[in-house]
C-alpha positions in Angstrom: 4.5 -14.3 0.7 1.3 -16.4 1.1 -1.5 -16.1 -1.2 -3.7 -14.0 1.1 -0.8 -11.4 1.4 -0.3 -11.3 -2.3 -4.1 -10.8 -2.9 -4.1 -8.1 -0.1 -0.9 -6.3 -1.5 -2.7 -6.1 -4.9 -5.8 -4.7 -3.3 -3.6 -2.0 -1.5 -1.9 -1.1 -4.7 -5.1 -0.9 -6.7 -7.0 1.0 -4.0 -4.2 3.4 -3.5 -3.8 4.0 -7.1 -7.5 4.8 -7.5 -7.5 7.4 -4.7 -4.3 9.0 -5.9 -5.3 8.7 -9.6 -2.1 7.1 -10.5 -1.3 4.0 -12.6 -1.1 0.8 -10.5 2.5 0.3 -12.0 3.5 3.7 -10.5 2.1 3.0 -7.2 3.8 -0.3 -7.1 7.1 1.4 -8.1 6.5 4.0 -5.3 6.0 1.2 -2.6 8.9 -1.0 -3.8 11.5 1.0 -5.7 11.2 4.4 -4.1 10.5 3.0 -0.6 10.2 -0.4 1.2 6.7 0.3 2.3 5.2 -2.9 0.7 7.9 -5.0 2.1 8.4 -3.5 5.4 5.0 -2.1 6.3 2.1 -3.6 4.3 3.1 -7.2 4.3 4.3 -7.4 7.9 1.1 -5.7 9.0 -1.4 -7.8 6.9 -2.9 -9.3 10.1 -3.9 -6.0 11.6 -4.7 -4.1 8.2 -6.7 -6.4 6.5 -9.2 -6.3 9.3 -9.8 -2.4 8.7 -12.0 -0.7 6.2 -10.8 0.1 2.7 -10.9 3.7 3.5 -8.8 3.2 6.6 -6.3 1.0 4.7 -5.9 3.5 1.9 -5.5 6.6 4.1 -3.1 4.8 6.3 -1.0 3.8 3.3 -1.0 7.2 1.9 -0.1 8.8 5.2 2.8 6.4 5.4 3.9 7.3 1.9 3.9 11.0 3.0 6.0 10.1 6.0 8.5 8.5 4.0 8.4 11.3 1.4 7.4 9.1 -1.6 4.5 11.4 -2.4 4.0 15.1 -1.4 
């Protein structure tokens, strides 16, 4: 993983945790241990996602988490 992708991943985790009111470690666990969203969605789609607004990115990830049944 390149530095820009790592920084973007941290941004996504922190932003989603803020929106959901969860600890960053919990969101990381949901995206990596409960699912492969970080590995199979966020990082591979970095080029597209990083051009979007923070609100769009957060809502997109949360919707994906719901589809994967990681959160209700």
